[in-house]
C-alpha positions as CSV (number, residue, x, y, z in Angstrom):
1,E,-21.2,69.9,-31.6
2,S,-20.4,68.6,-35.1
3,L,-18.2,70.7,-37.4
4,V,-20.2,69.5,-40.4
5,A,-23.9,70.5,-40.6
6,G,-26.0,67.4,-40.3
7,A,-23.1,65.0,-39.4
8,D,-23.4,62.7,-36.5
9,P,-20.0,62.4,-34.8
10,A,-21.0,59.0,-33.2
11,A,-21.7,57.6,-36.6
12,D,-18.3,58.5,-38.0
13,P,-16.6,55.3,-39.0
14,A,-13.1,56.8,-39.4
15,P,-11.3,57.1,-36.1
16,E,-8.2,58.9,-37.7
17,L,-8.0,62.0,-39.8
18,D,-7.2,61.6,-43.5
19,A,-4.3,63.7,-44.9
20,A,-6.5,66.6,-46.0
21,E,-8.3,66.7,-42.7
22,H,-5.1,66.6,-40.7
23,R,-3.5,69.3,-42.8
24,G,-6.5,71.6,-42.5
25,W,-6.8,71.1,-38.8
26,R,-3.0,71.4,-38.1
27,S,-2.8,74.5,-40.3
28,L,-5.5,76.2,-38.4
29,L,-4.0,75.4,-35.1
30,V,-0.5,76.5,-36.1
31,A,-1.7,79.7,-37.8
32,H,-3.8,80.7,-34.8
33,A,-1.0,80.0,-32.3
34,R,1.6,81.8,-34.3
35,V,-0.5,84.9,-35.0
36,A,-1.8,85.1,-31.4
37,R,1.8,84.8,-30.1
38,R,3.0,87.6,-32.4
39,L,0.1,89.9,-31.6
40,E,0.5,89.3,-27.9
41,A,4.2,90.2,-28.0
42,D,3.5,93.2,-30.1
43,L,0.8,94.5,-27.8
44,L,2.9,93.9,-24.7
45,A,5.9,95.7,-26.2
46,R,3.9,98.7,-27.5
47,S,1.2,99.1,-24.8
48,Q,1.9,96.7,-21.9
49,L,-1.5,95.3,-22.7
50,P,-2.0,91.5,-23.0
51,L,-4.1,90.3,-26.0
52,A,-6.9,89.0,-23.8
53,E,-7.2,92.3,-22.0
54,F,-7.2,94.2,-25.3
55,D,-10.0,91.9,-26.5
56,V,-12.1,92.6,-23.4
57,L,-11.7,96.3,-23.7
58,M,-12.5,96.1,-27.5
59,Q,-15.6,94.1,-26.9
60,L,-16.8,96.5,-24.2
61,S,-16.1,99.5,-26.5
62,L,-18.3,97.9,-29.2
63,A,-21.2,97.1,-26.9
64,E,-24.2,99.3,-26.4
65,G,-23.5,101.6,-23.5
66,Q,-19.9,100.1,-23.4
67,R,-21.1,97.5,-21.0
68,L,-21.8,93.8,-21.1
69,R,-23.1,91.2,-18.7
70,M,-20.3,88.9,-17.6
71,N,-21.7,85.9,-19.5
72,E,-22.1,87.9,-22.7
73,L,-18.5,89.1,-22.4
74,A,-17.3,85.6,-21.8
75,D,-19.0,84.5,-25.0
76,R,-17.6,87.4,-27.0
77,V,-14.0,86.8,-25.9
78,V,-14.4,83.0,-26.0
79,L,-13.5,82.4,-22.3
80,S,-15.0,80.4,-19.6
81,R,-17.0,82.1,-16.9
82,A,-14.2,81.6,-14.4
83,G,-11.6,82.8,-17.0
84,I,-13.5,86.0,-17.7
85,T,-14.0,86.7,-14.0
86,R,-10.3,86.5,-13.3
87,L,-9.5,88.7,-16.4
88,V,-12.1,91.3,-15.4
89,D,-10.8,91.3,-11.9
90,R,-7.4,92.3,-13.2
91,L,-8.9,95.0,-15.4
92,V,-11.0,96.3,-12.4
93,A,-7.8,96.4,-10.3
94,D,-6.0,98.6,-12.8
95,G,-9.1,100.9,-13.3
96,S,-9.8,99.9,-17.0
97,V,-13.1,98.3,-16.2
98,A,-15.8,98.8,-13.5
99,R,-18.2,96.1,-12.3
100,I,-21.8,97.3,-11.7
101,K,-24.5,95.1,-10.2
102,C,-27.4,94.3,-12.5
103,A,-30.6,95.9,-11.2
104,S,-32.9,93.2,-12.7
105,D,-30.8,90.3,-11.4
106,A,-29.1,90.5,-8.0
107,R,-26.6,87.7,-8.9
108,G,-25.7,89.4,-12.2
109,A,-23.1,92.1,-12.9
110,Y,-22.0,94.2,-15.8
111,A,-18.5,94.9,-16.9
112,V,-18.3,98.5,-17.9
113,L,-15.5,100.2,-19.8
114,T,-14.0,103.2,-17.8
115,D,-12.4,106.3,-19.1
116,T,-9.0,104.7,-18.2
117,G,-9.9,101.6,-20.2
118,R,-11.0,103.6,-23.2
119,A,-7.7,105.6,-23.1
120,R,-5.7,102.3,-22.9
121,L,-7.7,100.9,-25.8
122,D,-7.4,104.0,-27.9
123,E,-3.6,104.0,-27.4
124,A,-3.2,100.4,-28.3
125,R,-5.8,100.1,-31.1
126,P,-3.8,101.6,-34.1
127,G,-0.7,99.6,-33.4
128,H,-2.6,96.4,-32.8
129,F,-4.6,96.7,-36.0
130,A,-1.4,97.4,-37.9
131,A,0.1,94.3,-36.4
132,V,-3.1,92.2,-37.3
133,R,-2.6,93.4,-40.9
134,R,1.2,92.7,-40.8
135,H,1.0,89.2,-39.2
136,F,-2.3,87.9,-40.7
137,L,-4.5,89.9,-43.0
138,G,-1.6,91.1,-45.3
139,S,-1.0,87.5,-46.3
140,F,-4.3,87.4,-48.2
141,A,-5.9,89.2,-51.1
142,K,-9.4,90.7,-50.3
143,P,-11.2,87.9,-52.2
144,E,-9.2,85.3,-50.2
145,L,-10.2,87.1,-46.9
146,E,-13.9,87.0,-48.0
147,A,-13.6,83.3,-48.9
148,L,-11.9,82.6,-45.6
149,A,-14.5,84.4,-43.6
150,D,-17.3,82.7,-45.5
151,L,-15.8,79.3,-44.8
152,L,-15.3,79.9,-41.1
153,D,-18.7,81.7,-40.6
154,R,-20.5,78.7,-42.2
155,N,-19.9,76.7,-39.0
156,F,-18.6,79.2,-36.5
157,P,-20.7,82.4,-37.1
158,V,-19.6,85.5,-35.2
159,D,-22.3,86.6,-32.8
């Protein structure tokens, strides 16, 4: 999938990135890695909750009925089907999530937030959001955040 609307990647004559492209790409990768690492460490220290698990619990809490089909959950947390299965397996084992068969599709299943999962999320959420502000959002003025979101949403809209 092309990152520029209407661009044909096969027709791109430039095999290398120019300086601006390289800087933009590298800056995004470094920022994401550093922020994710800091947020992960903070969540683990405060709540013994890995960032990926927090994200699953958060997505389930936001979903109608606090449940999602596994493929929907994988899309929302940007994981493969195999990755979300392993992650949900861990959350089922600790009682944070339940797996319920889909009545309309014998092969399908829902991941459902449990009371235990809701309590873990409620405990972790305030500190995590404070850390998001401290490690990322606080670096930008509101108009800059709006511009950043607009730029990213242009090609990577949030579902």
